[in-house]
Residue, then its C-alpha position, 0 to 999 in steps of 0.5 A: x838686154x835684160x835677160x836674167x840667168x837663174x840657177x834654179x834649174x841646176x840647183x834642183x838637180x839631185x846629187x847621189x849621196x851613195x858611195x865613197x865620200x871622195x867620189x861624191x866630192x869629185x862629182x859635186x865639184x864637177x857638177x859645180x864647175x859644169x854649172x859655173x861654166x854653163x852660166x859663164x857661157x850664157x852670160x857671154x852669149x847674152x853680152x854678145x847678143x846685146x852688143x850685136x843688137x845695139x844700133x847706136x854709135x858712130x861709124x867710120x864713114x860718118x867721121x870721115x864725112x864730117x872731116x871732109x865737110x870741115x876741110x872743104x868749109x875751111x878751104x872756102x873760108x880761107x880762099x874768101x879771106x885771101x881774096x878779101x885781103x888781096x883786093x881790099x885790105x892789102x892795097x890800102x895798107x901798103x899805101x898807108x905804109x908808103x906814105x908813113x915812111x915817105x914823110x918829108x916834113 
């Protein structure tokens, strides 16, 4: 979005030099304000066009999908560890603790 706005068209417009100085100042100020408003409007228009043309970024659906996948993988790992501890580690651990406290030396 490298659109450059120039004021060359507006700078070349003739301003009438006849008449009252205060009216001329009012006209010059009005012309200056009109050009400034037009230029600001063009900048805003360009900025909006650039934002709407962007194709990068992350959406809500992508984030929700990542969270869902991580929760499912975490639940599977937790279930696997629980099964491992329940069947393999805990029985041998309880046997070792019982033999430790039932020492009859």
